[in-house]
C-alpha positions as CSV (number, residue, x, y, z in Angstrom):
1,M,-6.9,16.1,-28.7
2,K,-8.7,13.3,-30.5
3,P,-9.1,10.2,-28.4
4,I,-6.8,7.3,-29.2
5,Q,-8.4,3.9,-29.9
6,L,-7.9,1.6,-27.0
7,A,-5.8,-1.6,-27.7
8,N,-8.0,-3.6,-25.2
9,P,-11.2,-1.7,-24.3
10,T,-12.6,-4.8,-22.4
11,L,-9.5,-4.8,-20.1
12,R,-9.9,-1.1,-19.4
13,R,-13.6,-1.7,-18.5
14,V,-12.7,-4.5,-16.2
15,V,-9.9,-2.6,-14.4
16,H,-12.2,0.4,-14.0
17,S,-15.2,-1.5,-12.8
18,K,-16.9,-0.3,-9.7
19,Y,-17.7,-4.0,-8.9
20,I,-14.1,-4.7,-8.2
21,D,-14.1,-1.8,-5.7
22,I,-17.1,-3.4,-3.9
23,V,-15.7,-6.9,-3.9
24,G,-12.4,-5.6,-2.4
25,V,-14.1,-3.7,0.4
26,V,-16.5,-6.5,1.3
27,L,-13.8,-9.1,1.1
28,V,-11.4,-7.2,3.5
29,T,-14.2,-6.2,5.9
30,V,-15.9,-9.6,6.2
31,I,-12.8,-11.6,6.6
32,C,-11.2,-9.2,9.2
33,F,-14.5,-9.4,11.3
34,Y,-14.9,-13.1,10.7
35,R,-11.4,-13.8,12.0
36,G,-11.9,-11.4,15.0
37,F,-9.1,-9.1,13.9
38,H,-11.1,-6.1,14.9
39,E,-10.8,-7.3,18.5
40,T,-7.0,-6.7,18.6
41,I,-5.6,-4.0,20.8
42,Y,-2.2,-2.6,21.7
43,Y,-2.1,-2.4,25.4
44,Q,0.7,-2.1,28.0
45,G,3.5,-2.5,25.3
46,G,2.1,-5.5,23.5
47,I,-0.5,-6.9,21.1
48,Q,-3.5,-8.4,22.7
49,F,-6.1,-10.5,20.7
50,G,-9.7,-11.4,21.3
51,I,-10.8,-8.4,23.3
52,P,-14.6,-8.0,22.9
53,L,-15.9,-4.8,21.6
54,S,-17.9,-4.3,24.7
55,S,-14.7,-3.9,26.7
56,F,-13.0,-1.5,24.3
57,S,-14.1,1.7,26.1
58,D,-12.7,0.4,29.3
59,Y,-9.3,-0.6,27.7
60,I,-9.1,2.7,25.8
61,S,-9.8,4.7,28.8
62,K,-6.7,2.9,30.4
63,G,-4.5,3.8,27.4
64,A,-5.2,0.9,24.9
65,F,-4.9,1.5,21.2
66,P,-7.5,-0.2,19.0
67,I,-5.0,-1.4,16.5
68,G,-7.3,-4.1,14.9
69,L,-10.1,-1.7,14.2
70,L,-7.9,1.0,12.8
71,S,-5.9,-1.5,10.8
72,T,-9.2,-2.8,9.2
73,L,-10.4,0.7,8.5
74,G,-7.0,1.6,7.1
75,A,-7.1,-1.4,4.8
76,V,-10.4,-0.5,3.4
77,V,-9.6,3.2,2.8
78,S,-6.1,2.4,1.3
79,L,-7.8,-0.1,-0.9
80,L,-10.2,2.5,-2.3
81,A,-7.4,4.9,-2.7
82,A,-5.4,2.3,-4.7
83,R,-8.5,1.7,-6.9
84,M,-8.6,5.4,-7.6
85,I,-4.9,5.4,-8.7
86,V,-5.6,2.4,-10.9
87,K,-8.3,4.5,-12.7
88,Q,-5.7,7.3,-12.8
89,Q,-7.7,9.5,-10.4
90,N,-5.4,11.8,-8.4
91,L,-7.7,11.8,-5.4
92,G,-6.1,8.3,-4.6
93,N,-2.8,9.9,-4.2
94,L,-4.1,12.5,-1.9
95,I,-5.9,10.0,0.3
96,G,-2.6,8.0,0.3
97,V,-0.9,11.0,2.0
98,F,-3.2,10.5,5.1
99,T,-3.4,6.7,5.1
100,T,0.4,6.6,5.2
101,V,0.3,8.0,8.7
102,N,-2.1,5.3,9.9
103,S,-0.2,2.5,8.2
104,G,3.1,3.7,9.7
105,I,1.8,3.7,13.3
106,I,0.2,0.2,12.8
107,D,3.3,-1.3,11.2
108,Y,5.4,0.0,14.0
109,L,3.2,-1.5,16.7
110,F,3.3,-4.9,14.9
111,G,7.1,-5.0,15.2
112,N,8.5,-3.0,12.3
113,H,10.6,-0.6,14.4
114,S,12.1,1.1,11.4
115,A,8.7,2.4,10.4
116,I,9.4,5.6,12.4
117,I,12.0,6.6,9.8
118,T,10.8,4.9,6.6
119,Y,7.2,6.0,6.5
120,P,8.0,9.7,6.6
121,L,9.7,9.2,3.2
122,T,6.6,7.4,1.8
123,F,4.6,10.3,3.0
124,I,6.7,12.7,1.1
125,I,6.5,10.6,-2.1
126,A,2.7,10.5,-1.8
127,I,2.7,14.3,-1.8
128,L,5.0,14.3,-4.8
129,A,2.7,11.9,-6.7
130,T,-0.3,14.2,-5.9
131,K,1.6,17.3,-7.2
132,K,2.9,15.5,-10.4
133,W,-0.5,14.1,-11.3
134,S,-2.1,17.4,-10.8
135,E,0.3,18.9,-13.3
136,G,-0.8,16.4,-16.0
137,E,1.7,13.6,-15.7
138,Q,1.0,10.8,-18.3
139,V,1.8,7.1,-18.6
140,K,5.1,6.6,-20.1
141,K,7.8,3.8,-20.8
142,A,10.8,3.2,-18.6
143,D,13.8,5.4,-19.2
144,A,17.3,5.8,-17.7
145,K,15.9,7.7,-14.7
146,Y,13.6,4.7,-13.9
147,W,16.5,2.2,-13.7
148,L,18.6,4.7,-11.6
149,L,15.6,4.9,-9.4
150,I,15.6,1.1,-8.7
151,A,19.2,1.1,-7.6
152,L,18.8,4.2,-5.3
153,A,15.5,2.9,-3.8
154,F,17.2,-0.3,-2.5
155,I,20.3,1.6,-1.2
156,V,18.0,4.0,0.7
157,S,15.8,1.2,1.8
158,Y,18.5,-0.9,3.4
159,T,20.1,2.1,5.0
160,L,16.9,3.4,6.7
161,V,15.5,0.0,7.6
162,F,18.7,-1.3,9.3
163,L,19.3,2.1,11.0
164,G,15.8,1.9,12.2
165,F,16.2,-1.5,13.8
166,Y,19.5,-0.5,15.3
167,W,18.1,2.6,16.8
168,F,14.7,1.5,17.8
169,G,14.7,-2.3,17.8
170,T,17.9,-3.6,19.1
171,N,16.3,-6.6,20.8
172,I,15.0,-8.0,17.4
173,K,17.3,-10.8,16.2
174,N,15.2,-12.1,13.3
175,Q,17.5,-11.3,10.4
176,F,15.0,-12.7,7.9
177,F,12.4,-10.3,9.1
178,K,14.8,-7.3,8.8
179,H,15.7,-8.2,5.2
180,T,12.1,-8.9,4.4
181,V,11.2,-5.4,5.6
182,A,14.1,-3.8,3.7
183,I,13.3,-5.6,0.5
184,I,9.6,-4.7,0.8
185,F,10.4,-1.0,1.6
186,G,12.8,-0.9,-1.5
187,I,10.1,-2.3,-3.8
188,S,7.5,0.2,-2.3
189,L,9.9,3.0,-2.9
190,V,10.2,2.0,-6.6
191,G,6.5,1.6,-6.8
192,N,5.5,4.8,-5.1
193,I,8.0,6.9,-7.2
194,S,6.9,5.0,-10.4
195,T,3.3,5.9,-9.5
196,A,4.3,9.6,-9.1
197,F,5.8,9.6,-12.7
198,K,3.3,7.1,-14.1
199,Y,5.7,4.6,-15.6
200,E,4.1,1.6,-17.3
201,Q,6.0,-0.7,-14.9
202,T,4.3,0.8,-11.9
203,F,1.9,-2.0,-11.3
204,L,4.4,-4.7,-12.2
205,T,6.4,-3.4,-9.3
206,W,3.3,-3.4,-7.1
207,S,2.6,-7.0,-8.0
208,F,6.1,-8.0,-6.5
209,Y,5.4,-5.7,-3.6
210,N,2.0,-7.3,-2.8
211,L,3.6,-10.8,-2.8
212,A,6.3,-9.6,-0.5
213,Q,3.8,-8.0,1.7
214,I,1.9,-11.2,2.1
215,I,5.1,-12.9,3.4
216,K,5.8,-10.1,5.8
217,N,2.3,-9.9,7.1
218,V,2.2,-13.8,7.6
219,I,5.3,-13.2,9.9
220,Q,3.5,-10.4,11.7
221,G,0.1,-12.1,11.9
222,N,-1.7,-9.1,10.3
223,I,-4.7,-10.9,8.9
224,A,-6.3,-7.7,7.5
225,N,-3.3,-7.0,5.3
226,I,-2.8,-10.5,4.2
227,V,-6.3,-10.5,2.7
228,K,-5.8,-7.0,1.3
229,Y,-2.6,-7.9,-0.6
230,V,-4.0,-11.1,-2.1
231,F,-6.7,-8.8,-3.7
232,Y,-4.0,-6.3,-4.6
233,I,-2.0,-8.9,-6.6
234,I,-4.9,-9.5,-8.9
235,N,-5.7,-5.7,-9.1
236,S,-2.1,-4.7,-9.8
237,T,-1.6,-7.5,-12.5
238,L,-4.7,-6.4,-14.4
239,T,-3.7,-2.7,-14.1
240,F,-0.2,-3.4,-15.4
241,F,-1.5,-4.7,-18.6
242,D,-4.1,-2.0,-18.8
243,W,-1.5,0.8,-18.4
244,R,0.8,-0.9,-20.8
245,L,-1.7,-1.7,-23.6
246,N,-4.2,1.2,-23.1
247,G,-2.0,4.0,-22.0
248,D,-3.1,7.2,-20.2
249,I,-6.8,7.9,-19.4
250,K,-6.5,11.4,-20.7
251,Q,-5.8,10.1,-24.2
252,N,-9.2,8.3,-24.0
253,P,-11.5,10.7,-22.0
254,N,-14.7,9.1,-23.2
255,V,-13.9,5.6,-22.2
256,K,-15.3,4.5,-18.8
C-alpha cells in the first residue's frame, strides 16, 4: 500500500521523539528520589515514610513491602510502555499486561480496596489490546460501539468499585474518594478498550484520565504517580491530535 501523506509530519515527529521518552523517565525518577518517595514501605498494616535504604534489608526480612521503590520502578516502566503505545508499538500493550499487576498491588496498599476486583479486568483488557493490535487493528473514528462502551464502562466501574469497598474496605467513609476511584476506573476502562480498538478518541480519554489520576493521587499522597500523570497529560494531548490528524502508523511506514 502506498504511504499516505501525513497531515502534520512535525507533530508525528514530536510525538514519536525518543527525547520525550528520556525526559519522562528522568523526570519521574529524579523527583521521586528527591522527595524521598523511594524510602516508603508498607509495614505492619500501614504505610511508613522516610525509611533509609540502609534499613530496607532489615525491614524486608521482617515482612515489609518496599512500596516506594516498586511504585517508582512501576511508574518508569509503565511510562515507557505508554510511550510505545503512543508510537503504535504493540510491545507497549504487552508490557502493560505485567505492569497492571504491580499497579494493582500498590493501589490497594495505598487505600483503594476495590483494586482487588477492578485490576483483573484491566489485566484482561490489556491482553485483548495485545491480541487486537497483533491482528492489525488500525486507527478509526468513533462508531456506535464506542458510545455504548462509554455507558457500559461506567456501569461496570461503579458496580465493581463500590462492591470492592463494601467487601474489603468497610471502614472507609470518604465518599468523595470512593466516587473519585469509580470515575477514574470508568475513564480508564473507556481508555483501555479504546486503545485495544485504536479509536481516534483514545488519547482524549486518557487526558481526562490523567487529570483525574492527579486528583486521586493527591488524596493518596502518591508523589511518583502525580509527577507521572502530569507528564502523561502533555503526552496524551499531543498524541490525540497525532492520531486524529495523521492516522495509523501502518499507512505511513517510512515516517519516523
